[in-house]
PDB file of all heavy atoms in Angstrom:
ATOM      1  N   MET A   1       0.834  -1.152  -0.004  1.00  0.00           N
ATOM      2  CA  MET A   1       0.007  -0.052   0.044  1.00  0.00           C
ATOM      3  C   MET A   1       0.850   1.232   0.037  1.00  0.00           C
ATOM      4  O   MET A   1       1.718   1.420   0.934  1.00  0.00           O
ATOM      5  CB  MET A   1      -0.920  -0.079   1.215  1.00  0.00           C
ATOM      6  CG  MET A   1      -1.691   1.097   1.370  1.00  0.00           C
ATOM      7  SD  MET A   1      -2.734   1.082   2.914  1.00  0.00           S
ATOM      8  CE  MET A   1      -4.394   0.917   2.145  1.00  0.00           C
ATOM      9  N   ALA A   2       0.748   2.083  -0.950  1.00  0.00           N
ATOM     10  CA  ALA A   2       1.620   3.221  -1.099  1.00  0.00           C
ATOM     11  C   ALA A   2       1.451   4.246   0.041  1.00  0.00           C
ATOM     12  O   ALA A   2       2.353   4.809   0.552  1.00  0.00           O
ATOM     13  CB  ALA A   2       1.298   3.977  -2.475  1.00  0.00           C
ATOM     14  N   SER A   3       0.269   4.399   0.451  1.00  0.00           N
ATOM     15  CA  SER A   3      -0.150   5.259   1.683  1.00  0.00           C
ATOM     16  C   SER A   3       0.700   4.833   2.913  1.00  0.00           C
ATOM     17  O   SER A   3       1.251   5.670   3.612  1.00  0.00           O
ATOM     18  CB  SER A   3      -1.534   5.267   1.896  1.00  0.00           C
ATOM     19  OG  SER A   3      -1.877   6.072   3.003  1.00  0.00           O
ATOM     20  N   ALA A   4       0.634   3.657   3.236  1.00  0.00           N
ATOM     21  CA  ALA A   4       1.422   3.128   4.378  1.00  0.00           C
ATOM     22  C   ALA A   4       2.956   3.308   4.245  1.00  0.00           C
ATOM     23  O   ALA A   4       3.587   3.645   5.291  1.00  0.00           O
ATOM     24  CB  ALA A   4       1.081   1.646   4.666  1.00  0.00           C
ATOM     25  N   GLY A   5       3.494   3.177   3.115  1.00  0.00           N
ATOM     26  CA  GLY A   5       4.921   3.414   2.890  1.00  0.00           C
ATOM     27  C   GLY A   5       5.304   4.818   2.938  1.00  0.00           C
ATOM     28  O   GLY A   5       6.318   5.175   3.395  1.00  0.00           O
ATOM     29  N   ASN A   6       4.378   5.712   2.576  1.00  0.00           N
ATOM     30  CA  ASN A   6       4.794   7.150   2.669  1.00  0.00           C
ATOM     31  C   ASN A   6       4.374   7.886   3.865  1.00  0.00           C
ATOM     32  O   ASN A   6       4.987   8.810   4.255  1.00  0.00           O
ATOM     33  CB  ASN A   6       4.056   7.912   1.451  1.00  0.00           C
ATOM     34  CG  ASN A   6       4.604   7.352   0.055  1.00  0.00           C
ATOM     35  OD1 ASN A   6       5.803   6.955  -0.058  1.00  0.00           O
ATOM     36  ND2 ASN A   6       3.772   7.415  -0.917  1.00  0.00           N
ATOM     37  N   HIS A   7       3.375   7.490   4.548  1.00  0.00           N
ATOM     38  CA  HIS A   7       2.692   8.226   5.655  1.00  0.00           C
ATOM     39  C   HIS A   7       2.707   7.413   6.986  1.00  0.00           C
ATOM     40  O   HIS A   7       2.227   7.780   7.898  1.00  0.00           O
ATOM     41  CB  HIS A   7       1.302   8.572   5.330  1.00  0.00           C
ATOM     42  CG  HIS A   7       1.255   9.500   4.208  1.00  0.00           C
ATOM     43  ND1 HIS A   7       1.735  10.781   4.184  1.00  0.00           N
ATOM     44  CD2 HIS A   7       0.756   9.313   2.876  1.00  0.00           C
ATOM     45  CE1 HIS A   7       1.519  11.321   2.943  1.00  0.00           C
ATOM     46  NE2 HIS A   7       1.004  10.493   2.174  1.00  0.00           N
ATOM     47  N   GLY A   8       3.313   6.149   7.008  1.00  0.00           N
ATOM     48  CA  GLY A   8       3.315   5.392   8.136  1.00  0.00           C
ATOM     49  C   GLY A   8       2.107   4.439   8.202  1.00  0.00           C
ATOM     50  O   GLY A   8       1.188   4.548   7.476  1.00  0.00           O
ATOM     51  N   PHE A   9       2.320   3.454   9.049  1.00  0.00           N
ATOM     52  CA  PHE A   9       1.348   2.368   9.155  1.00  0.00           C
ATOM     53  C   PHE A   9       0.018   2.805   9.660  1.00  0.00           C
ATOM     54  O   PHE A   9      -1.091   2.346   9.312  1.00  0.00           O
ATOM     55  CB  PHE A   9       1.914   1.193  10.001  1.00  0.00           C
ATOM     56  CG  PHE A   9       0.989   0.061  10.113  1.00  0.00           C
ATOM     57  CD1 PHE A   9       0.861  -0.753   9.075  1.00  0.00           C
ATOM     58  CD2 PHE A   9       0.334  -0.247  11.297  1.00  0.00           C
ATOM     59  CE1 PHE A   9      -0.029  -1.859   9.048  1.00  0.00           C
ATOM     60  CE2 PHE A   9      -0.565  -1.318  11.396  1.00  0.00           C
ATOM     61  CZ  PHE A   9      -0.750  -2.170  10.314  1.00  0.00           C
ATOM     62  N   ARG A  10      -0.019   3.847  10.514  1.00  0.00           N
ATOM     63  CA  ARG A  10      -1.263   4.351  11.072  1.00  0.00           C
ATOM     64  C   ARG A  10      -2.204   4.981  10.021  1.00  0.00           C
ATOM     65  O   ARG A  10      -3.429   5.103  10.319  1.00  0.00           O
ATOM     66  CB  ARG A  10      -0.983   5.377  12.158  1.00  0.00           C
ATOM     67  CG  ARG A  10      -0.411   4.718  13.420  1.00  0.00           C
ATOM     68  CD  ARG A  10      -0.169   5.851  14.500  1.00  0.00           C
ATOM     69  NE  ARG A  10       0.601   5.274  15.592  1.00  0.00           N
ATOM     70  CZ  ARG A  10       1.160   5.932  16.461  1.00  0.00           C
ATOM     71  NH1 ARG A  10       1.110   7.255  16.509  1.00  0.00           N
ATOM     72  NH2 ARG A  10       1.868   5.290  17.426  1.00  0.00           N
ATOM     73  N   SER A  11      -1.681   5.338   8.975  1.00  0.00           N
ATOM     74  CA  SER A  11      -2.556   6.004   7.856  1.00  0.00           C
ATOM     75  C   SER A  11      -3.531   5.010   7.409  1.00  0.00           C
ATOM     76  O   SER A  11      -4.612   5.399   6.851  1.00  0.00           O
ATOM     77  CB  SER A  11      -1.642   6.513   6.766  1.00  0.00           C
ATOM     78  OG  SER A  11      -1.069   5.443   6.032  1.00  0.00           O
ATOM     79  N   ALA A  12      -3.237   3.754   7.351  1.00  0.00           N
ATOM     80  CA  ALA A  12      -4.141   2.804   6.900  1.00  0.00           C
ATOM     81  C   ALA A  12      -5.376   2.861   7.800  1.00  0.00           C
ATOM     82  O   ALA A  12      -6.587   2.724   7.304  1.00  0.00           O
ATOM     83  CB  ALA A  12      -3.627   1.373   6.947  1.00  0.00           C
ATOM     84  N   PHE A  13      -5.238   2.964   9.140  1.00  0.00           N
ATOM     85  CA  PHE A  13      -6.363   2.991  10.085  1.00  0.00           C
ATOM     86  C   PHE A  13      -7.116   4.341   9.945  1.00  0.00           C
ATOM     87  O   PHE A  13      -8.273   4.330   9.975  1.00  0.00           O
ATOM     88  CB  PHE A  13      -5.865   2.833  11.491  1.00  0.00           C
ATOM     89  CG  PHE A  13      -5.236   1.484  11.714  1.00  0.00           C
ATOM     90  CD1 PHE A  13      -3.930   1.300  11.902  1.00  0.00           C
ATOM     91  CD2 PHE A  13      -6.072   0.387  11.836  1.00  0.00           C
ATOM     92  CE1 PHE A  13      -3.333   0.070  11.997  1.00  0.00           C
ATOM     93  CE2 PHE A  13      -5.526  -0.952  11.971  1.00  0.00           C
ATOM     94  CZ  PHE A  13      -4.125  -1.056  12.194  1.00  0.00           C
ATOM     95  N   ARG A  14      -6.384   5.390   9.702  1.00  0.00           N
ATOM     96  CA  ARG A  14      -7.032   6.711   9.432  1.00  0.00           C
ATOM     97  C   ARG A  14      -7.929   6.640   8.228  1.00  0.00           C
ATOM     98  O   ARG A  14      -9.120   7.059   8.142  1.00  0.00           O
ATOM     99  CB  ARG A  14      -6.029   7.761   9.363  1.00  0.00           C
ATOM    100  CG  ARG A  14      -5.384   8.126  10.667  1.00  0.00           C
ATOM    101  CD  ARG A  14      -4.473   9.346  10.630  1.00  0.00           C
ATOM    102  NE  ARG A  14      -3.687   9.528  11.865  1.00  0.00           N
ATOM    103  CZ  ARG A  14      -2.476   9.448  11.913  1.00  0.00           C
ATOM    104  NH1 ARG A  14      -1.628   9.298  10.776  1.00  0.00           N
ATOM    105  NH2 ARG A  14      -1.863   9.577  13.118  1.00  0.00           N
ATOM    106  N   THR A  15      -7.369   6.089   7.125  1.00  0.00           N
ATOM    107  CA  THR A  15      -8.120   5.942   5.895  1.00  0.00           C
ATOM    108  C   THR A  15      -9.310   5.077   6.020  1.00  0.00           C
ATOM    109  O   THR A  15     -10.490   5.416   5.623  1.00  0.00           O
ATOM    110  CB  THR A  15      -7.243   5.278   4.808  1.00  0.00           C
ATOM    111  OG1 THR A  15      -6.125   6.173   4.640  1.00  0.00           O
ATOM    112  CG2 THR A  15      -7.951   5.227   3.424  1.00  0.00           C
ATOM    113  N   THR A  16      -9.241   3.986   6.807  1.00  0.00           N
ATOM    114  CA  THR A  16     -10.408   3.135   7.065  1.00  0.00           C
ATOM    115  C   THR A  16     -11.495   3.915   7.861  1.00  0.00           C
ATOM    116  O   THR A  16     -12.627   3.745   7.539  1.00  0.00           O
ATOM    117  CB  THR A  16      -9.890   1.882   7.845  1.00  0.00           C
ATOM    118  OG1 THR A  16      -8.924   1.184   7.143  1.00  0.00           O
ATOM    119  CG2 THR A  16     -11.107   0.903   8.104  1.00  0.00           C
ATOM    120  N   ALA A  17     -11.075   4.703   8.793  1.00  0.00           N
ATOM    121  CA  ALA A  17     -11.964   5.484   9.639  1.00  0.00           C
ATOM    122  C   ALA A  17     -12.705   6.491   8.774  1.00  0.00           C
ATOM    123  O   ALA A  17     -13.936   6.648   8.881  1.00  0.00           O
ATOM    124  CB  ALA A  17     -11.308   6.230  10.724  1.00  0.00           C
ATOM    125  N   VAL A  18     -12.054   7.151   7.867  1.00  0.00           N
ATOM    126  CA  VAL A  18     -12.584   8.119   7.010  1.00  0.00           C
ATOM    127  C   VAL A  18     -13.654   7.423   6.027  1.00  0.00           C
ATOM    128  O   VAL A  18     -14.737   7.973   5.796  1.00  0.00           O
ATOM    129  CB  VAL A  18     -11.561   8.915   6.166  1.00  0.00           C
ATOM    130  CG1 VAL A  18     -12.167   9.736   5.069  1.00  0.00           C
ATOM    131  CG2 VAL A  18     -10.748   9.815   7.032  1.00  0.00           C
ATOM    132  N   VAL A  19     -13.263   6.320   5.423  1.00  0.00           N
ATOM    133  CA  VAL A  19     -14.200   5.585   4.600  1.00  0.00           C
ATOM    134  C   VAL A  19     -15.435   5.140   5.341  1.00  0.00           C
ATOM    135  O   VAL A  19     -16.492   5.276   4.745  1.00  0.00           O
ATOM    136  CB  VAL A  19     -13.405   4.404   3.852  1.00  0.00           C
ATOM    137  CG1 VAL A  19     -14.396   3.453   3.149  1.00  0.00           C
ATOM    138  CG2 VAL A  19     -12.419   4.923   2.933  1.00  0.00           C
ATOM    139  N   ALA A  20     -15.302   4.667   6.544  1.00  0.00           N
ATOM    140  CA  ALA A  20     -16.369   4.196   7.322  1.00  0.00           C
ATOM    141  C   ALA A  20     -17.325   5.363   7.695  1.00  0.00           C
ATOM    142  O   ALA A  20     -18.620   5.226   7.540  1.00  0.00           O
ATOM    143  CB  ALA A  20     -15.978   3.592   8.639  1.00  0.00           C
ATOM    144  N   ILE A  21     -16.747   6.576   7.949  1.00  0.00           N
ATOM    145  CA  ILE A  21     -17.675   7.765   8.238  1.00  0.00           C
ATOM    146  C   ILE A  21     -18.356   8.109   7.093  1.00  0.00           C
ATOM    147  O   ILE A  21     -19.608   8.444   7.039  1.00  0.00           O
ATOM    148  CB  ILE A  21     -16.882   8.898   8.839  1.00  0.00           C
ATOM    149  CG1 ILE A  21     -16.309   8.563  10.168  1.00  0.00           C
ATOM    150  CG2 ILE A  21     -17.541  10.199   8.761  1.00  0.00           C
ATOM    151  CD1 ILE A  21     -15.195   9.368  10.839  1.00  0.00           C
ATOM    152  N   LEU A  22     -17.703   8.177   5.912  1.00  0.00           N
ATOM    153  CA  LEU A  22     -18.371   8.595   4.707  1.00  0.00           C
ATOM    154  C   LEU A  22     -19.513   7.626   4.292  1.00  0.00           C
ATOM    155  O   LEU A  22     -20.544   7.954   3.801  1.00  0.00           O
ATOM    156  CB  LEU A  22     -17.358   8.649   3.423  1.00  0.00           C
ATOM    157  CG  LEU A  22     -16.431   9.846   3.602  1.00  0.00           C
ATOM    158  CD1 LEU A  22     -15.318   9.705   2.414  1.00  0.00           C
ATOM    159  CD2 LEU A  22     -17.171  11.168   3.448  1.00  0.00           C
ATOM    160  N   ALA A  23     -19.247   6.350   4.432  1.00  0.00           N
ATOM    161  CA  ALA A  23     -20.235   5.308   4.144  1.00  0.00           C
ATOM    162  C   ALA A  23     -21.376   5.425   4.993  1.00  0.00           C
ATOM    163  O   ALA A  23     -22.566   5.227   4.619  1.00  0.00           O
ATOM    164  CB  ALA A  23     -19.549   3.878   4.297  1.00  0.00           C
ATOM    165  N   THR A  24     -21.213   5.742   6.292  1.00  0.00           N
ATOM    166  CA  THR A  24     -22.362   5.881   7.218  1.00  0.00           C
ATOM    167  C   THR A  24     -23.177   7.019   6.892  1.00  0.00           C
ATOM    168  O   THR A  24     -24.408   7.056   6.879  1.00  0.00           O
ATOM    169  CB  THR A  24     -21.836   6.078   8.661  1.00  0.00           C
ATOM    170  OG1 THR A  24     -21.039   4.930   9.036  1.00  0.00           O
ATOM    171  CG2 THR A  24     -22.858   6.280   9.736  1.00  0.00           C
ATOM    172  N   VAL A  25     -22.555   8.214   6.532  1.00  0.00           N
ATOM    173  CA  VAL A  25     -23.347   9.352   6.112  1.00  0.00           C
ATOM    174  C   VAL A  25     -24.030   9.150   4.869  1.00  0.00           C
ATOM    175  O   VAL A  25     -25.260   9.526   4.735  1.00  0.00           O
ATOM    176  CB  VAL A  25     -22.298  10.554   5.917  1.00  0.00           C
ATOM    177  CG1 VAL A  25     -22.992  11.743   5.313  1.00  0.00           C
ATOM    178  CG2 VAL A  25     -21.706  10.982   7.291  1.00  0.00           C
ATOM    179  N   LEU A  26     -23.443   8.462   3.854  1.00  0.00           N
ATOM    180  CA  LEU A  26     -24.175   8.147   2.601  1.00  0.00           C
ATOM    181  C   LEU A  26     -25.362   7.198   2.814  1.00  0.00           C
ATOM    182  O   LEU A  26     -26.500   7.486   2.255  1.00  0.00           O
ATOM    183  CB  LEU A  26     -23.201   7.543   1.552  1.00  0.00           C
ATOM    184  CG  LEU A  26     -22.208   8.542   0.958  1.00  0.00           C
ATOM    185  CD1 LEU A  26     -21.171   7.764   0.098  1.00  0.00           C
ATOM    186  CD2 LEU A  26     -22.976   9.564   0.167  1.00  0.00           C
ATOM    187  N   VAL A  27     -25.147   6.204   3.609  1.00  0.00           N
ATOM    188  CA  VAL A  27     -26.332   5.270   3.866  1.00  0.00           C
ATOM    189  C   VAL A  27     -27.395   6.086   4.525  1.00  0.00           C
ATOM    190  O   VAL A  27     -28.563   5.907   4.233  1.00  0.00           O
ATOM    191  CB  VAL A  27     -25.849   4.088   4.662  1.00  0.00           C
ATOM    192  CG1 VAL A  27     -27.035   3.295   5.139  1.00  0.00           C
ATOM    193  CG2 VAL A  27     -25.043   3.252   3.839  1.00  0.00           C
ATOM    194  N   ALA A  28     -27.101   6.885   5.593  1.00  0.00           N
ATOM    195  CA  ALA A  28     -28.117   7.587   6.312  1.00  0.00           C
ATOM    196  C   ALA A  28     -28.835   8.568   5.424  1.00  0.00           C
ATOM    197  O   ALA A  28     -30.036   8.718   5.581  1.00  0.00           O
ATOM    198  CB  ALA A  28     -27.432   8.377   7.499  1.00  0.00           C
ATOM    199  N   ALA A  29     -28.127   9.164   4.394  1.00  0.00           N
ATOM    200  CA  ALA A  29     -28.797  10.136   3.662  1.00  0.00           C
ATOM    201  C   ALA A  29     -29.554   9.565   2.407  1.00  0.00           C
ATOM    202  O   ALA A  29     -30.582  10.050   1.975  1.00  0.00           O
ATOM    203  CB  ALA A  29     -27.662  11.070   2.996  1.00  0.00           C
ATOM    204  N   LEU A  30     -29.103   8.405   1.860  1.00  0.00           N
ATOM    205  CA  LEU A  30     -29.659   7.899   0.649  1.00  0.00           C
ATOM    206  C   LEU A  30     -30.557   6.649   0.844  1.00  0.00           C
ATOM    207  O   LEU A  30     -31.397   6.441  -0.094  1.00  0.00           O
ATOM    208  CB  LEU A  30     -28.479   7.487  -0.338  1.00  0.00           C
ATOM    209  CG  LEU A  30     -27.580   8.697  -0.768  1.00  0.00           C
ATOM    210  CD1 LEU A  30     -26.476   8.209  -1.582  1.00  0.00           C
ATOM    211  CD2 LEU A  30     -28.440   9.769  -1.392  1.00  0.00           C
ATOM    212  N   ALA A  31     -30.518   5.961   1.874  1.00  0.00           N
ATOM    213  CA  ALA A  31     -31.315   4.758   2.088  1.00  0.00           C
ATOM    214  C   ALA A  31     -32.715   5.111   2.507  1.00  0.00           C
ATOM    215  O   ALA A  31     -32.870   6.128   3.353  1.00  0.00           O
ATOM    216  CB  ALA A  31     -30.688   3.822   3.196  1.00  0.00           C
ATOM    217  N   PRO A  32     -33.688   4.615   1.884  1.00  0.00           N
ATOM    218  CA  PRO A  32     -35.087   4.945   2.248  1.00  0.00           C
ATOM    219  C   PRO A  32     -35.452   4.362   3.614  1.00  0.00           C
ATOM    220  O   PRO A  32     -34.841   3.349   4.025  1.00  0.00           O
ATOM    221  CB  PRO A  32     -35.969   4.280   1.177  1.00  0.00           C
ATOM    222  CG  PRO A  32     -35.101   3.083   0.712  1.00  0.00           C
ATOM    223  CD  PRO A  32     -33.660   3.560   0.901  1.00  0.00           C
ATOM    224  N   GLU A  33     -36.317   5.120   4.293  1.00  0.00           N
ATOM    225  CA  GLU A  33     -36.657   4.632   5.596  1.00  0.00           C
ATOM    226  C   GLU A  33     -37.684   3.443   5.453  1.00  0.00           C
ATOM    227  O   GLU A  33     -38.587   3.520   4.653  1.00  0.00           O
ATOM    228  CB  GLU A  33     -37.429   5.727   6.338  1.00  0.00           C
ATOM    229  CG  GLU A  33     -37.797   5.467   7.811  1.00  0.00           C
ATOM    230  CD  GLU A  33     -38.454   6.585   8.464  1.00  0.00           C
ATOM    231  OE1 GLU A  33     -38.433   7.631   7.978  1.00  0.00           O
ATOM    232  OE2 GLU A  33     -38.998   6.383   9.681  1.00  0.00           O
ATOM    233  N   SER A  34     -37.496   2.490   6.213  1.00  0.00           N
ATOM    234  CA  SER A  34     -38.507   1.276   6.222  1.00  0.00           C
ATOM    235  C   SER A  34     -39.398   1.521   7.346  1.00  0.00           C
ATOM    236  O   SER A  34     -39.056   1.827   8.488  1.00  0.00           O
ATOM    237  CB  SER A  34     -37.629   0.024   6.394  1.00  0.00           C
ATOM    238  OG  SER A  34     -36.941  -0.039   7.590  1.00  0.00           O
ATOM    239  N   LYS A  35     -40.634   1.125   7.086  1.00  0.00           N
ATOM    240  CA  LYS A  35     -41.753   1.239   7.985  1.00  0.00           C
ATOM    241  C   LYS A  35     -42.499  -0.095   8.035  1.00  0.00           C
ATOM    242  O   LYS A  35     -42.645  -0.831   7.001  1.00  0.00           O
ATOM    243  CB  LYS A  35     -42.684   2.243   7.561  1.00  0.00           C
ATOM    244  CG  LYS A  35     -42.023   3.691   7.606  1.00  0.00           C
ATOM    245  CD  LYS A  35     -43.044   4.770   7.210  1.00  0.00           C
ATOM    246  CE  LYS A  35     -42.324   6.081   7.138  1.00  0.00           C
ATOM    247  NZ  LYS A  35     -43.302   7.200   6.701  1.00  0.00           N
ATOM    248  N   PRO A  36     -42.893  -0.572   9.113  1.00  0.00           N
ATOM    249  CA  PRO A  36     -43.662  -1.819   9.225  1.00  0.00           C
ATOM    250  C   PRO A  36     -45.017  -1.637   8.595  1.00  0.00           C
ATOM    251  O   PRO A  36     -45.575  -0.571   8.529  1.00  0.00           O
ATOM    252  CB  PRO A  36     -43.833  -2.098  10.710  1.00  0.00           C
ATOM    253  CG  PRO A  36     -43.752  -0.684  11.358  1.00  0.00           C
ATOM    254  CD  PRO A  36     -42.755   0.063  10.486  1.00  0.00           C
ATOM    255  N   PRO A  37     -45.551  -2.750   8.006  1.00  0.00           N
ATOM    256  CA  PRO A  37     -46.863  -2.646   7.419  1.00  0.00           C
ATOM    257  C   PRO A  37     -47.923  -2.273   8.462  1.00  0.00           C
ATOM    258  O   PRO A  37     -47.854  -2.681   9.626  1.00  0.00           O
ATOM    259  CB  PRO A  37     -47.100  -4.115   6.881  1.00  0.00           C
ATOM    260  CG  PRO A  37     -46.021  -4.989   7.459  1.00  0.00           C
ATOM    261  CD  PRO A  37     -44.950  -4.129   7.916  1.00  0.00           C
ATOM    262  N   ALA A  38     -48.984  -1.654   7.992  1.00  0.00           N
ATOM    263  CA  ALA A  38     -49.956  -1.101   8.914  1.00  0.00           C
ATOM    264  C   ALA A  38     -50.762  -2.289   9.516  1.00  0.00           C
ATOM    265  O   ALA A  38     -51.295  -2.092  10.696  1.00  0.00           O
ATOM    266  CB  ALA A  38     -50.923  -0.156   8.191  1.00  0.00           C
ATOM    267  N   ALA A  39     -50.926  -3.364   8.874  1.00  0.00           N
ATOM    268  CA  ALA A  39     -51.763  -4.484   9.429  1.00  0.00           C
ATOM    269  C   ALA A  39     -51.023  -5.400  10.325  1.00  0.00           C
ATOM    270  O   ALA A  39     -51.664  -6.352  10.872  1.00  0.00           O
ATOM    271  CB  ALA A  39     -52.421  -5.299   8.193  1.00  0.00           C
ATOM    272  N   ALA A  40     -49.813  -5.163  10.552  1.00  0.00           N
ATOM    273  CA  ALA A  40     -48.983  -6.141  11.405  1.00  0.00           C
ATOM    274  C   ALA A  40     -49.315  -5.873  12.822  1.00  0.00           C
ATOM    275  O   ALA A  40     -49.436  -4.756  13.315  1.00  0.00           O
ATOM    276  CB  ALA A  40     -47.547  -5.887  11.116  1.00  0.00           C
ATOM    277  N   GLY A  41     -49.481  -7.033  13.610  1.00  0.00           N
ATOM    278  CA  GLY A  41     -49.734  -6.902  14.992  1.00  0.00           C
ATOM    279  C   GLY A  41     -48.424  -7.065  15.704  1.00  0.00           C
ATOM    280  O   GLY A  41     -47.332  -7.063  15.106  1.00  0.00           O
ATOM    281  N   TRP A  42     -48.420  -7.302  17.007  1.00  0.00           N
ATOM    282  CA  TRP A  42     -47.194  -7.331  17.757  1.00  0.00           C
ATOM    283  C   TRP A  42     -46.527  -8.597  17.483  1.00  0.00           C
ATOM    284  O   TRP A  42     -45.262  -8.725  17.682  1.00  0.00           O
ATOM    285  CB  TRP A  42     -47.511  -7.326  19.208  1.00  0.00           C
ATOM    286  CG  TRP A  42     -48.278  -8.455  19.814  1.00  0.00           C
ATOM    287  CD1 TRP A  42     -49.646  -8.574  19.848  1.00  0.00           C
ATOM    288  CD2 TRP A  42     -47.812  -9.542  20.412  1.00  0.00           C
ATOM    289  NE1 TRP A  42     -50.013  -9.682  20.399  1.00  0.00           N
ATOM    290  CE2 TRP A  42     -48.941 -10.375  20.793  1.00  0.00           C
ATOM    291  CE3 TRP A  42     -46.453 -10.025  20.657  1.00  0.00           C
ATOM    292  CZ2 TRP A  42     -48.787 -11.639  21.387  1.00  0.00           C
ATOM    293  CZ3 TRP A  42     -46.397 -11.319  21.312  1.00  0.00           C
ATOM    294  CH2 TRP A  42     -47.499 -12.080  21.675  1.00  0.00           C
ATOM    295  N   THR A  43     -47.063  -9.605  16.827  1.00  0.00           N
ATOM    296  CA  THR A  43     -46.397 -10.892  16.473  1.00  0.00           C
ATOM    297  C   THR A  43     -45.770 -10.842  15.102  1.00  0.00           C
ATOM    298  O   THR A  43     -45.040 -11.677  14.715  1.00  0.00           O
ATOM    299  CB  THR A  43     -47.391 -12.130  16.544  1.00  0.00           C
ATOM    300  OG1 THR A  43     -48.460 -11.821  15.557  1.00  0.00           O
ATOM    301  CG2 THR A  43     -47.988 -12.336  17.957  1.00  0.00           C
ATOM    302  N   GLY A  44     -46.165  -9.770  14.375  1.00  0.00           N
ATOM    303  CA  GLY A  44     -45.669  -9.611  12.977  1.00  0.00           C
ATOM    304  C   GLY A  44     -46.563 -10.310  12.012  1.00  0.00           C
ATOM    305  O   GLY A  44     -46.325 -10.249  10.884  1.00  0.00           O
ATOM    306  N   ARG A  45     -47.626 -10.947  12.508  1.00  0.00           N
ATOM    307  CA  ARG A  45     -48.602 -11.583  11.563  1.00  0.00           C
ATOM    308  C   ARG A  45     -49.721 -10.568  11.343  1.00  0.00           C
ATOM    309  O   ARG A  45     -49.906  -9.531  12.090  1.00  0.00           O
ATOM    310  CB  ARG A  45     -49.102 -12.807  12.198  1.00  0.00           C
ATOM    311  CG  ARG A  45     -48.043 -13.816  12.343  1.00  0.00           C
ATOM    312  CD  ARG A  45     -48.708 -15.047  12.941  1.00  0.00           C
ATOM    313  NE  ARG A  45     -47.571 -16.046  13.138  1.00  0.00           N
ATOM    314  CZ  ARG A  45     -47.707 -17.096  13.982  1.00  0.00           C
ATOM    315  NH1 ARG A  45     -48.807 -17.337  14.688  1.00  0.00           N
ATOM    316  NH2 ARG A  45     -46.675 -17.890  14.147  1.00  0.00           N
ATOM    317  N   GLU A  46     -50.550 -10.877  10.347  1.00  0.00           N
ATOM    318  CA  GLU A  46     -51.732  -9.985  10.031  1.00  0.00           C
ATOM    319  C   GLU A  46     -52.688 -10.067  11.246  1.00  0.00           C
ATOM    320  O   GLU A  46     -52.788 -10.995  11.951  1.00  0.00           O
ATOM    321  CB  GLU A  46     -52.386 -10.365   8.888  1.00  0.00           C
ATOM    322  CG  GLU A  46     -51.550 -10.264   7.531  1.00  0.00           C
ATOM    323  CD  GLU A  46     -52.368 -10.494   6.316  1.00  0.00           C
ATOM    324  OE1 GLU A  46     -53.305  -9.767   6.023  1.00  0.00           O
ATOM    325  OE2 GLU A  46     -51.903 -11.427   5.646  1.00  0.00           O
ATOM    326  N   SER A  47     -53.332  -8.915  11.488  1.00  0.00           N
ATOM    327  CA  SER A  47     -54.206  -8.851  12.688  1.00  0.00           C
ATOM    328  C   SER A  47     -55.530  -9.562  12.546  1.00  0.00           C
ATOM    329  O   SER A  47     -56.158  -9.934  13.545  1.00  0.00           O
ATOM    330  CB  SER A  47     -54.516  -7.366  13.074  1.00  0.00           C
ATOM    331  OG  SER A  47     -55.123  -6.707  11.960  1.00  0.00           O
ATOM    332  N   HIS A  48     -55.973  -9.896  11.248  1.00  0.00           N
ATOM    333  CA  HIS A  48     -57.186 -10.696  11.212  1.00  0.00           C
ATOM    334  C   HIS A  48     -56.901 -12.147  11.064  1.00  0.00           C
ATOM    335  O   HIS A  48     -55.778 -12.600  10.711  1.00  0.00           O
ATOM    336  CB  HIS A  48     -57.976 -10.148   9.994  1.00  0.00           C
ATOM    337  CG  HIS A  48     -57.299 -10.444   8.684  1.00  0.00           C
ATOM    338  ND1 HIS A  48     -56.374  -9.616   8.216  1.00  0.00           N
ATOM    339  CD2 HIS A  48     -57.366 -11.462   7.773  1.00  0.00           C
ATOM    340  CE1 HIS A  48     -55.901 -10.014   7.006  1.00  0.00           C
ATOM    341  NE2 HIS A  48     -56.540 -11.184   6.762  1.00  0.00           N
ATOM    342  N   SER A  49     -57.841 -12.972  11.478  1.00  0.00           N
ATOM    343  CA  SER A  49     -57.619 -14.415  11.430  1.00  0.00           C
ATOM    344  C   SER A  49     -57.934 -15.018  10.133  1.00  0.00           C
ATOM    345  O   SER A  49     -58.890 -14.537   9.403  1.00  0.00           O
ATOM    346  CB  SER A  49     -58.385 -15.115  12.544  1.00  0.00           C
ATOM    347  OG  SER A  49     -59.815 -14.906  12.370  1.00  0.00           O
ATOM    348  N   SER A  50     -57.191 -15.974   9.576  1.00  0.00           N
ATOM    349  CA  SER A  50     -57.431 -16.617   8.387  1.00  0.00           C
ATOM    350  C   SER A  50     -58.213 -17.860   8.551  1.00  0.00           C
ATOM    351  O   SER A  50     -57.986 -18.567   9.486  1.00  0.00           O
ATOM    352  CB  SER A  50     -56.065 -17.001   7.660  1.00  0.00           C
ATOM    353  OG  SER A  50     -55.289 -15.847   7.532  1.00  0.00           O
ATOM    354  N   PRO A  51     -59.199 -18.183   7.625  1.00  0.00           N
ATOM    355  CA  PRO A  51     -59.973 -19.454   7.772  1.00  0.00           C
ATOM    356  C   PRO A  51     -59.123 -20.674   7.507  1.00  0.00           C
ATOM    357  O   PRO A  51     -58.151 -20.796   6.936  1.00  0.00           O
ATOM    358  CB  PRO A  51     -60.989 -19.326   6.784  1.00  0.00           C
ATOM    359  CG  PRO A  51     -60.648 -18.229   5.924  1.00  0.00           C
ATOM    360  CD  PRO A  51     -59.628 -17.374   6.520  1.00  0.00           C
TER     361      PRO A  51
END
């Protein structure tokens, strides 16, 4: 890795931290919010009984 050779071994960890922060921000900004279906009860099944 050229970065580790020029800037020391710790730069690999700094680079990883920066990439992780950027990925977290991008996922938080671009991922759609998921919502549970309206008919789901506390068990996760539909609230009406099936025959």
